Biopython code that builds the backbone (N, CA, C, O; Angstrom):
import numpy as np
from Bio.PDB.StructureBuilder import StructureBuilder

atoms = [
    (1, "MET", "N", (0.845, -1.188, 0.000)),
    (1, "MET", "CA", (0.000, 0.000, 0.000)),
    (1, "MET", "C", (0.886, 1.246, 0.000)),
    (1, "MET", "O", (1.891, 1.295, 0.709)),
    (2, "THR", "N", (0.515, 2.247, -0.791)),
    (2, "THR", "CA", (1.247, 3.498, -0.873)),
    (2, "THR", "C", (0.918, 4.374, 0.331)),
    (2, "THR", "O", (-0.245, 4.532, 0.702)),
    (3, "GLN", "N", (1.955, 4.937, 0.928)),
    (3, "GLN", "CA", (1.763, 5.834, 2.063)),
    (3, "GLN", "C", (1.357, 7.210, 1.539)),
    (3, "GLN", "O", (2.129, 7.862, 0.836)),
    (4, "GLU", "N", (0.148, 7.648, 1.880)),
    (4, "GLU", "CA", (-0.313, 8.971, 1.485)),
    (4, "GLU", "C", (0.282, 10.019, 2.406)),
    (4, "GLU", "O", (0.695, 9.718, 3.526)),
    (5, "THR", "N", (0.322, 11.258, 1.920)),
    (5, "THR", "CA", (0.777, 12.376, 2.728)),
    (5, "THR", "C", (-0.331, 13.413, 2.785)),
    (5, "THR", "O", (-0.917, 13.770, 1.762)),
    (6, "LEU", "N", (-0.613, 13.890, 3.981)),
    (6, "LEU", "CA", (-1.597, 14.940, 4.184)),
    (6, "LEU", "C", (-0.851, 16.222, 4.526)),
    (6, "LEU", "O", (-0.166, 16.284, 5.547)),
    (7, "SER", "N", (-0.974, 17.245, 3.687)),
    (7, "SER", "CA", (-0.337, 18.537, 3.947)),
    (7, "SER", "C", (-1.240, 19.363, 4.841)),
    (7, "SER", "O", (-2.437, 19.494, 4.585)),
    (8, "VAL", "N", (-0.653, 19.923, 5.897)),
    (8, "VAL", "CA", (-1.410, 20.680, 6.891)),
    (8, "VAL", "C", (-1.049, 22.153, 6.792)),
    (8, "VAL", "O", (0.127, 22.510, 6.721)),
    (9, "ALA", "N", (-2.065, 23.003, 6.788)),
    (9, "ALA", "CA", (-1.885, 24.452, 6.863)),
    (9, "ALA", "C", (-2.742, 24.956, 8.011)),
    (9, "ALA", "O", (-3.884, 24.527, 8.177)),
    (10, "VAL", "N", (-2.192, 25.865, 8.801)),
    (10, "VAL", "CA", (-2.915, 26.447, 9.924)),
    (10, "VAL", "C", (-3.109, 27.923, 9.631)),
    (10, "VAL", "O", (-2.160, 28.618, 9.267)),
    (11, "ILE", "N", (-4.333, 28.404, 9.789)),
    (11, "ILE", "CA", (-4.619, 29.818, 9.575)),
    (11, "ILE", "C", (-4.751, 30.478, 10.932)),
    (11, "ILE", "O", (-5.625, 30.134, 11.728)),
    (12, "GLY", "N", (-3.875, 31.427, 11.181)),
    (12, "GLY", "CA", (-3.838, 32.136, 12.451)),
    (12, "GLY", "C", (-2.665, 31.670, 13.291)),
    (12, "GLY", "O", (-2.440, 30.469, 13.445)),
    (13, "ALA", "N", (-1.917, 32.622, 13.837)),
    (13, "ALA", "CA", (-0.750, 32.297, 14.647)),
    (13, "ALA", "C", (-0.885, 32.846, 16.060)),
    (13, "ALA", "O", (0.108, 33.031, 16.764)),
    (14, "GLY", "N", (-2.121, 33.103, 16.465)),
    (14, "GLY", "CA", (-2.374, 33.511, 17.843)),
    (14, "GLY", "C", (-2.464, 32.279, 18.730)),
    (14, "GLY", "O", (-1.964, 31.213, 18.372)),
    (15, "MET", "N", (-3.097, 32.424, 19.878)),
    (15, "MET", "CA", (-3.171, 31.328, 20.834)),
    (15, "MET", "C", (-3.833, 30.083, 20.231)),
    (15, "MET", "O", (-3.291, 28.984, 20.346)),
    (16, "ALA", "N", (-4.985, 30.240, 19.598)),
    (16, "ALA", "CA", (-5.684, 29.082, 19.028)),
    (16, "ALA", "C", (-4.908, 28.480, 17.860)),
    (16, "ALA", "O", (-4.815, 27.258, 17.745)),
    (17, "GLY", "N", (-4.354, 29.322, 16.997)),
    (17, "GLY", "CA", (-3.572, 28.824, 15.869)),
    (17, "GLY", "C", (-2.344, 28.059, 16.317)),
    (17, "GLY", "O", (-2.023, 27.012, 15.756)),
    (18, "ARG", "N", (-1.648, 28.577, 17.333)),
    (18, "ARG", "CA", (-0.474, 27.883, 17.861)),
    (18, "ARG", "C", (-0.864, 26.555, 18.506)),
    (18, "ARG", "O", (-0.123, 25.576, 18.410)),
    (19, "THR", "N", (-2.008, 26.519, 19.153)),
    (19, "THR", "CA", (-2.473, 25.275, 19.762)),
    (19, "THR", "C", (-2.757, 24.234, 18.685)),
    (19, "THR", "O", (-2.398, 23.066, 18.833)),
    (20, "HIS", "N", (-3.404, 24.661, 17.597)),
    (20, "HIS", "CA", (-3.671, 23.736, 16.493)),
    (20, "HIS", "C", (-2.374, 23.308, 15.809)),
    (20, "HIS", "O", (-2.225, 22.141, 15.444)),
    (21, "ALA", "N", (-1.441, 24.235, 15.631)),
    (21, "ALA", "CA", (-0.161, 23.894, 15.015)),
    (21, "ALA", "C", (0.560, 22.820, 15.830)),
    (21, "ALA", "O", (1.104, 21.868, 15.272)),
    (22, "ASP", "N", (0.560, 22.981, 17.142)),
    (22, "ASP", "CA", (1.193, 21.997, 18.012)),
    (22, "ASP", "C", (0.434, 20.673, 17.987)),
    (22, "ASP", "O", (1.045, 19.604, 17.998)),
    (23, "GLY", "N", (-0.891, 20.743, 17.954)),
    (23, "GLY", "CA", (-1.691, 19.522, 17.874)),
    (23, "GLY", "C", (-1.390, 18.717, 16.629)),
    (23, "GLY", "O", (-1.227, 17.498, 16.700)),
    (24, "TRP", "N", (-1.312, 19.389, 15.477)),
    (24, "TRP", "CA", (-0.979, 18.691, 14.233)),
    (24, "TRP", "C", (0.432, 18.138, 14.282)),
    (24, "TRP", "O", (0.697, 17.059, 13.753)),
    (25, "ARG", "N", (1.340, 18.873, 14.917)),
    (25, "ARG", "CA", (2.724, 18.396, 15.024)),
    (25, "ARG", "C", (2.775, 17.072, 15.793)),
    (25, "ARG", "O", (3.598, 16.210, 15.485)),
    (26, "GLN", "N", (1.910, 16.909, 16.781)),
    (26, "GLN", "CA", (1.922, 15.718, 17.621)),
    (26, "GLN", "C", (0.912, 14.648, 17.202)),
    (26, "GLN", "O", (0.874, 13.573, 17.801)),
    (27, "ALA", "N", (0.098, 14.926, 16.188)),
    (27, "ALA", "CA", (-1.006, 14.034, 15.826)),
    (27, "ALA", "C", (-0.554, 12.611, 15.509)),
    (27, "ALA", "O", (-1.215, 11.656, 15.914)),
    (28, "ASN", "N", (0.541, 12.454, 14.803)),
    (28, "ASN", "CA", (0.977, 11.097, 14.451)),
    (28, "ASN", "C", (1.484, 10.315, 15.648)),
    (28, "ASN", "O", (1.528, 9.086, 15.595)),
    (29, "THR", "N", (1.864, 10.979, 16.720)),
    (29, "THR", "CA", (2.288, 10.240, 17.906)),
    (29, "THR", "C", (1.083, 9.657, 18.638)),
    (29, "THR", "O", (1.217, 8.665, 19.355)),
    (30, "VAL", "N", (-0.077, 10.255, 18.467)),
    (30, "VAL", "CA", (-1.291, 9.786, 19.131)),
    (30, "VAL", "C", (-2.114, 8.886, 18.219)),
    (30, "VAL", "O", (-2.633, 7.859, 18.658)),
    (31, "PHE", "N", (-2.234, 9.267, 16.952)),
    (31, "PHE", "CA", (-3.098, 8.557, 16.005)),
    (31, "PHE", "C", (-2.305, 7.942, 14.859)),
    (31, "PHE", "O", (-2.776, 7.943, 13.722)),
    (32, "ALA", "N", (-1.139, 7.430, 15.123)),
    (32, "ALA", "CA", (-0.227, 6.964, 14.069)),
    (32, "ALA", "C", (-0.873, 5.965, 13.115)),
    (32, "ALA", "O", (-0.657, 6.046, 11.906)),
    (33, "SER", "N", (-1.646, 5.046, 13.622)),
    (33, "SER", "CA", (-2.210, 4.017, 12.751)),
    (33, "SER", "C", (-3.414, 4.510, 11.951)),
    (33, "SER", "O", (-3.817, 3.864, 10.984)),
    (34, "GLU", "N", (-3.987, 5.639, 12.339)),
    (34, "GLU", "CA", (-5.207, 6.120, 11.704)),
    (34, "GLU", "C", (-4.985, 7.256, 10.706)),
    (34, "GLU", "O", (-5.864, 7.540, 9.892)),
    (35, "LEU", "N", (-3.839, 7.900, 10.757)),
    (35, "LEU", "CA", (-3.567, 9.061, 9.898)),
    (35, "LEU", "C", (-2.511, 8.741, 8.858)),
    (35, "LEU", "O", (-1.631, 7.913, 9.093)),
    (36, "PRO", "N", (-2.598, 9.403, 7.699)),
    (36, "PRO", "CA", (-1.479, 9.319, 6.756)),
    (36, "PRO", "C", (-0.296, 10.119, 7.319)),
    (36, "PRO", "O", (-0.424, 10.811, 8.329)),
    (37, "ARG", "N", (0.826, 10.015, 6.665)),
    (37, "ARG", "CA", (1.988, 10.813, 7.062)),
    (37, "ARG", "C", (1.612, 12.293, 6.925)),
    (37, "ARG", "O", (0.986, 12.685, 5.940)),
    (38, "LEU", "N", (1.989, 13.105, 7.900)),
    (38, "LEU", "CA", (1.649, 14.534, 7.888)),
    (38, "LEU", "C", (2.832, 15.365, 7.418)),
    (38, "LEU", "O", (3.977, 15.139, 7.808)),
    (39, "ARG", "N", (2.521, 16.321, 6.579)),
    (39, "ARG", "CA", (3.500, 17.317, 6.134)),
    (39, "ARG", "C", (3.057, 18.640, 6.730)),
    (39, "ARG", "O", (1.986, 19.146, 6.395)),
    (40, "LEU", "N", (3.872, 19.205, 7.611)),
    (40, "LEU", "CA", (3.551, 20.489, 8.238)),
    (40, "LEU", "C", (3.961, 21.584, 7.264)),
    (40, "LEU", "O", (5.116, 22.011, 7.246)),
    (41, "ALA", "N", (3.009, 22.035, 6.455)),
    (41, "ALA", "CA", (3.321, 22.879, 5.305)),
    (41, "ALA", "C", (3.401, 24.372, 5.631)),
    (41, "ALA", "O", (4.451, 24.980, 5.425)),
    (42, "THR", "N", (2.330, 24.972, 6.130)),
    (42, "THR", "CA", (2.267, 26.430, 6.210)),
    (42, "THR", "C", (1.486, 26.897, 7.426)),
    (42, "THR", "O", (0.497, 26.279, 7.823)),
    (43, "ILE", "N", (1.942, 27.993, 8.010)),
    (43, "ILE", "CA", (1.148, 28.740, 8.989)),
    (43, "ILE", "C", (0.962, 30.137, 8.414)),
    (43, "ILE", "O", (1.931, 30.799, 8.045)),
    (44, "ALA", "N", (-0.290, 30.581, 8.340)),
    (44, "ALA", "CA", (-0.609, 31.895, 7.780)),
    (44, "ALA", "C", (-1.213, 32.785, 8.861)),
    (44, "ALA", "O", (-1.986, 32.325, 9.701)),
    (45, "ASP", "N", (-0.855, 34.045, 8.829)),
    (45, "ASP", "CA", (-1.419, 35.037, 9.741)),
    (45, "ASP", "C", (-1.373, 36.380, 9.032)),
    (45, "ASP", "O", (-0.523, 36.592, 8.168)),
    (46, "ALA", "N", (-2.261, 37.276, 9.378)),
    (46, "ALA", "CA", (-2.271, 38.609, 8.770)),
    (46, "ALA", "C", (-0.987, 39.367, 9.084)),
    (46, "ALA", "O", (-0.569, 40.235, 8.318)),
    (47, "TYR", "N", (-0.363, 39.036, 10.214)),
    (47, "TYR", "CA", (0.884, 39.692, 10.622)),
    (47, "TYR", "C", (2.016, 38.682, 10.424)),
    (47, "TYR", "O", (2.173, 37.755, 11.219)),
    (48, "LEU", "N", (2.795, 38.866, 9.369)),
    (48, "LEU", "CA", (3.807, 37.896, 8.963)),
    (48, "LEU", "C", (4.787, 37.521, 10.073)),
    (48, "LEU", "O", (5.109, 36.338, 10.192)),
    (49, "PRO", "N", (5.278, 38.447, 10.891)),
    (49, "PRO", "CA", (6.205, 38.027, 11.951)),
    (49, "PRO", "C", (5.606, 36.984, 12.907)),
    (49, "PRO", "O", (6.333, 36.121, 13.399)),
    (50, "PHE", "N", (4.299, 37.047, 13.176)),
    (50, "PHE", "CA", (3.657, 36.032, 14.017)),
    (50, "PHE", "C", (3.678, 34.678, 13.303)),
    (50, "PHE", "O", (3.987, 33.653, 13.911)),
    (51, "ALA", "N", (3.348, 34.682, 12.015)),
    (51, "ALA", "CA", (3.349, 33.436, 11.243)),
    (51, "ALA", "C", (4.751, 32.838, 11.183)),
    (51, "ALA", "O", (4.916, 31.625, 11.311)),
    (52, "GLN", "N", (5.757, 33.682, 10.989)),
    (52, "GLN", "CA", (7.129, 33.196, 10.920)),
    (52, "GLN", "C", (7.577, 32.582, 12.244)),
    (52, "GLN", "O", (8.216, 31.530, 12.259)),
    (53, "ALA", "N", (7.245, 33.232, 13.340)),
    (53, "ALA", "CA", (7.628, 32.708, 14.657)),
    (53, "ALA", "C", (6.945, 31.372, 14.934)),
    (53, "ALA", "O", (7.583, 30.441, 15.427)),
    (54, "ALA", "N", (5.664, 31.272, 14.625)),
    (54, "ALA", "CA", (4.933, 30.022, 14.863)),
    (54, "ALA", "C", (5.461, 28.899, 13.969)),
    (54, "ALA", "O", (5.627, 27.768, 14.425)),
    (55, "ALA", "N", (5.726, 29.209, 12.698)),
    (55, "ALA", "CA", (6.263, 28.197, 11.786)),
    (55, "ALA", "C", (7.618, 27.686, 12.292)),
    (55, "ALA", "O", (7.889, 26.485, 12.256)),
    (56, "ARG", "N", (8.440, 28.583, 12.750)),
    (56, "ARG", "CA", (9.749, 28.199, 13.297)),
    (56, "ARG", "C", (9.580, 27.359, 14.565)),
    (56, "ARG", "O", (10.228, 26.323, 14.716)),
    (57, "ASP", "N", (8.719, 27.802, 15.466)),
    (57, "ASP", "CA", (8.541, 27.126, 16.756)),
    (57, "ASP", "C", (7.962, 25.723, 16.627)),
    (57, "ASP", "O", (8.288, 24.844, 17.426)),
    (58, "TYR", "N", (7.094, 25.500, 15.616)),
    (58, "TYR", "CA", (6.396, 24.225, 15.499)),
    (58, "TYR", "C", (6.840, 23.382, 14.311)),
    (58, "TYR", "O", (6.232, 22.348, 14.034)),
    (59, "GLY", "N", (7.884, 23.800, 13.605)),
    (59, "GLY", "CA", (8.467, 22.988, 12.553)),
    (59, "GLY", "C", (7.722, 22.961, 11.232)),
    (59, "GLY", "O", (7.807, 21.979, 10.495)),
    (60, "TYR", "N", (6.993, 24.022, 10.922)),
    (60, "TYR", "CA", (6.298, 24.102, 9.633)),
    (60, "TYR", "C", (7.269, 24.602, 8.565)),
    (60, "TYR", "O", (8.210, 25.339, 8.862)),
    (61, "GLU", "N", (7.031, 24.195, 7.326)),
    (61, "GLU", "CA", (7.944, 24.530, 6.230)),
    (61, "GLU", "C", (8.002, 26.021, 5.921)),
    (61, "GLU", "O", (9.075, 26.559, 5.648)),
    (62, "LYS", "N", (6.853, 26.691, 5.961)),
    (62, "LYS", "CA", (6.862, 28.106, 5.601)),
    (62, "LYS", "C", (5.780, 28.877, 6.335)),
    (62, "LYS", "O", (4.868, 28.308, 6.935)),
    (63, "ALA", "N", (5.918, 30.198, 6.264)),
    (63, "ALA", "CA", (4.942, 31.122, 6.842)),
    (63, "ALA", "C", (4.383, 31.970, 5.711)),
    (63, "ALA", "O", (5.070, 32.245, 4.728)),
    (64, "ALA", "N", (3.137, 32.377, 5.860)),
    (64, "ALA", "CA", (2.502, 33.217, 4.845)),
    (64, "ALA", "C", (1.693, 34.297, 5.545)),
    (64, "ALA", "O", (1.275, 34.153, 6.694)),
    (65, "SER", "N", (1.487, 35.382, 4.812)),
    (65, "SER", "CA", (0.727, 36.492, 5.364)),
    (65, "SER", "C", (-0.527, 36.724, 4.543)),
    (65, "SER", "O", (-0.462, 37.231, 3.423)),
    (66, "GLY", "N", (-1.649, 36.357, 5.095)),
    (66, "GLY", "CA", (-2.977, 36.625, 4.561)),
    (66, "GLY", "C", (-3.088, 36.798, 3.072)),
    (66, "GLY", "O", (-2.746, 35.899, 2.304)),
    (67, "ASN", "N", (-3.566, 37.950, 2.664)),
    (67, "ASN", "CA", (-3.832, 38.215, 1.260)),
    (67, "ASN", "C", (-2.742, 39.048, 0.602)),
    (67, "ASN", "O", (-2.905, 39.487, -0.537)),
    (68, "GLY", "N", (-1.652, 39.270, 1.290)),
    (68, "GLY", "CA", (-0.549, 40.023, 0.715)),
    (68, "GLY", "C", (-0.695, 41.522, 0.826)),
    (68, "GLY", "O", (0.194, 42.261, 0.404)),
    (69, "ARG", "N", (-1.819, 41.997, 1.396)),
    (69, "ARG", "CA", (-2.030, 43.436, 1.490)),
    (69, "ARG", "C", (-1.419, 44.020, 2.756)),
    (69, "ARG", "O", (-1.268, 45.237, 2.861)),
    (70, "GLY", "N", (-1.070, 43.183, 3.705)),
    (70, "GLY", "CA", (-0.502, 43.685, 4.950)),
    (70, "GLY", "C", (-1.565, 43.852, 6.014)),
    (70, "GLY", "O", (-2.749, 43.990, 5.707)),
    (71, "ALA", "N", (-1.143, 43.839, 7.246)),
    (71, "ALA", "CA", (-2.073, 43.860, 8.377)),
    (71, "ALA", "C", (-2.865, 45.160, 8.449)),
    (71, "ALA", "O", (-4.046, 45.137, 8.798)),
    (72, "SER", "N", (-2.247, 46.284, 8.129)),
    (72, "SER", "CA", (-2.968, 47.549, 8.299)),
    (72, "SER", "C", (-4.171, 47.637, 7.373)),
    (72, "SER", "O", (-5.232, 48.098, 7.793)),
    (73, "GLN", "N", (-4.033, 47.207, 6.126)),
    (73, "GLN", "CA", (-5.163, 47.241, 5.213)),
    (73, "GLN", "C", (-6.212, 46.209, 5.590)),
    (73, "GLN", "O", (-7.407, 46.459, 5.429)),
    (74, "SER", "N", (-5.786, 45.043, 6.094)),
    (74, "SER", "CA", (-6.749, 44.031, 6.523)),
    (74, "SER", "C", (-7.602, 44.559, 7.659)),
    (74, "SER", "O", (-8.807, 44.310, 7.702)),
    (75, "ARG", "N", (-6.989, 45.280, 8.572)),
    (75, "ARG", "CA", (-7.739, 45.827, 9.700)),
    (75, "ARG", "C", (-8.730, 46.886, 9.237)),
    (75, "ARG", "O", (-9.815, 47.002, 9.807)),
    (76, "GLN", "N", (-8.379, 47.660, 8.217)),
    (76, "GLN", "CA", (-9.290, 48.671, 7.715)),
    (76, "GLN", "C", (-10.521, 48.026, 7.091)),
    (76, "GLN", "O", (-11.612, 48.595, 7.140)),
    (77, "ALA", "N", (-10.356, 46.854, 6.512)),
    (77, "ALA", "CA", (-11.480, 46.179, 5.878)),
    (77, "ALA", "C", (-12.447, 45.608, 6.918)),
    (77, "ALA", "O", (-13.602, 45.322, 6.600)),
    (78, "CYS", "N", (-11.987, 45.446, 8.141)),
    (78, "CYS", "CA", (-12.828, 44.892, 9.208)),
    (78, "CYS", "C", (-12.632, 45.748, 10.459)),
    (78, "CYS", "O", (-11.894, 45.357, 11.364)),
    (79, "PRO", "N", (-13.283, 46.903, 10.519)),
    (79, "PRO", "CA", (-13.042, 47.827, 11.635)),
    (79, "PRO", "C", (-13.471, 47.245, 12.979)),
    (79, "PRO", "O", (-14.415, 46.459, 13.062)),
    (80, "VAL", "N", (-12.764, 47.643, 14.017)),
    (80, "VAL", "CA", (-13.070, 47.216, 15.373)),
    (80, "VAL", "C", (-13.639, 48.408, 16.114)),
    (80, "VAL", "O", (-13.070, 49.500, 16.071)),
    (81, "ARG", "N", (-14.747, 48.210, 16.788)),
    (81, "ARG", "CA", (-15.353, 49.299, 17.560)),
    (81, "ARG", "C", (-15.060, 49.110, 19.033)),
    (81, "ARG", "O", (-15.164, 48.002, 19.561)),
    (82, "LYS", "N", (-14.697, 50.187, 19.690)),
    (82, "LYS", "CA", (-14.473, 50.137, 21.128)),
    (82, "LYS", "C", (-15.813, 50.255, 21.831)),
    (82, "LYS", "O", (-16.658, 51.069, 21.459)),
    (83, "THR", "N", (-15.992, 49.438, 22.843)),
    (83, "THR", "CA", (-17.243, 49.446, 23.603)),
    (83, "THR", "C", (-16.944, 49.759, 25.050)),
    (83, "THR", "O", (-16.003, 49.219, 25.633)),
    (84, "SER", "N", (-17.728, 50.612, 25.614)),
    (84, "SER", "CA", (-17.584, 50.945, 27.037)),
    (84, "SER", "C", (-18.617, 50.178, 27.840)),
    (84, "SER", "O", (-19.797, 50.171, 27.492)),
    (85, "TYR", "N", (-18.183, 49.535, 28.908)),
    (85, "TYR", "CA", (-19.085, 48.743, 29.742)),
    (85, "TYR", "C", (-19.292, 49.402, 31.099)),
    (85, "TYR", "O", (-19.233, 48.722, 32.123)),
    (86, "ARG", "N", (-19.527, 50.678, 31.128)),
    (86, "ARG", "CA", (-19.729, 51.394, 32.392)),
    (86, "ARG", "C", (-21.137, 51.266, 32.887)),
    (86, "ARG", "O", (-21.473, 51.810, 33.939)),
]
sb = StructureBuilder()
sb.init_structure("model")
sb.init_model(0)
sb.init_chain("A")
sb.init_seg("    ")
for serial, (resi, resn, name, xyz) in enumerate(atoms, 1):
    if name == "N":
        sb.init_residue(resn, " ", resi, " ")
    sb.init_atom(name, np.array(xyz, "f"), 0.0, 1.0, " ", f" {name:<3s}", serial, name[0])
structure = sb.get_structure()
């Protein structure tokens, strides 16, 4: 039987993204008989330095930054409103 490879990409390099990146890194140690060989391909984040740090920390091949427009333009497309809870 041919060993298949599953390429993994994680979107987001914050707390949840890093948790998923680490989970995929360890998945074959827990589910070795049930999963194909995993290729830790890419971690993407709107802020490239976060993606690069996570990719380095968890052994992914590369880091990518969202849509290539940069974090400042991405934030403008999805404005955040401050709320006061007084």
